[in-house]
N, C-alpha and C positions, 0 to 999 in steps of 0.2 A: 829085506826091509828091517830098519831098526824099530824094536819095540820095547816098551817098558810096561809094567803092571801098575796101575793106578786104582786106588780106593779113595773116594771122597765120602766122608761121613759128616753129619750134623747130629746134635743131641736128639733130633726127631726122627731121623731116617738116613738111609744110604742113598746118595745122589748119583754116584757113578762108580762102576766096577767094570774094569776091563783092560784092554791093551791100547797104549797110545804110542804116537811118534814124538809128541812133545806136549809141554804144560808150561803155560805162562801164569805167573801169579803175582799178586801186589804184596811185595816184601815191605816191611816197615822202613827199609832204606831205599826203597824204589822197586819197580817191577823187575823181575828176572824170569828166565826161561830155563827149564829143565828138558835136556836131551838125553840120549841114551849114554851110559857110562859117565854121567855126572858124578863129581866128587860127593862123598857122603856129606849130608848136611841136616840140620835141624834149624828151622827158622820160624819166627814169628811172621804172621801175615796181617797187613793193614786192610781196611776195607777198600773194595775195588773189584774188577772183574777177573775171574779165572778163566782162561781159554784153554780148551782141550782139542788136540788134533788127533783123532782116532786112527788106529792101526787095524790091519785085518785081523778078524777074530769077533767072537761074540762079546758085545759091550752092553752092559745094563746101565740105564740112566733113568732118573725120576721125572716124569712127565707131570708137571704141575696142572696141567689141563684136566687130565684124567685121574690124577692121584695115585697113579700105578707106576711100577717099574717097567720099562719097555725095553726092547732089545733092538740094537742096530749093529750091522755087521759091515757097514760100508767104511773103507779106509779113507782118510783124508777129510773127513767131515769135522767141522769146527763146531764145538759145543762151548757156549759161554753161559756163566752165571755169576751174579754179583754176591759177593760176601761182605759181612760187616767185621771180619777179623778171623783169626784162627792160627794154626800151625801146620807146617809141612815138614815131612821127614823124607829124605831120599837115601837109599841104601840098596846097593847092587841091583840097580835097574828096577826097584821096587819104590813107588811113591805112595805115601799115605798123607792126605789132607784132612784135617779136622777143623771144620768151618762153623762159623756162627752165621745165622740168617741167610742161608743160600736161597737165592731167587733166580728165576730164569731171566737171562739178560738177552735173549734173542726176540723177545716180544710175542712170541707165538705159542708158548707152553711146550715147545719141543726144542730140546737143547741142540 
């Protein structure tokens, strides 16, 4: 299974840390998806929804309902959150997202 390492940070907290199959982000020129072996890129992000598809392995995500980091090890789970902007860096199957105003977009406190 194709996997990449993803970290999503806000000024307040870590939102996600773990292995993913793909990530969709709201780029300033339109939405784009990052898959394994994506070309290196640094890009500004616009407001919109970030969608993560998890891979096998331990993934940590921030649960707004409890205010704590929770663990999920289910592959193929789609986690979504809204951001008001930020930046993404992709290099050697490692993705870093620095986001402003990340909020749960699933509507249930669980990404």
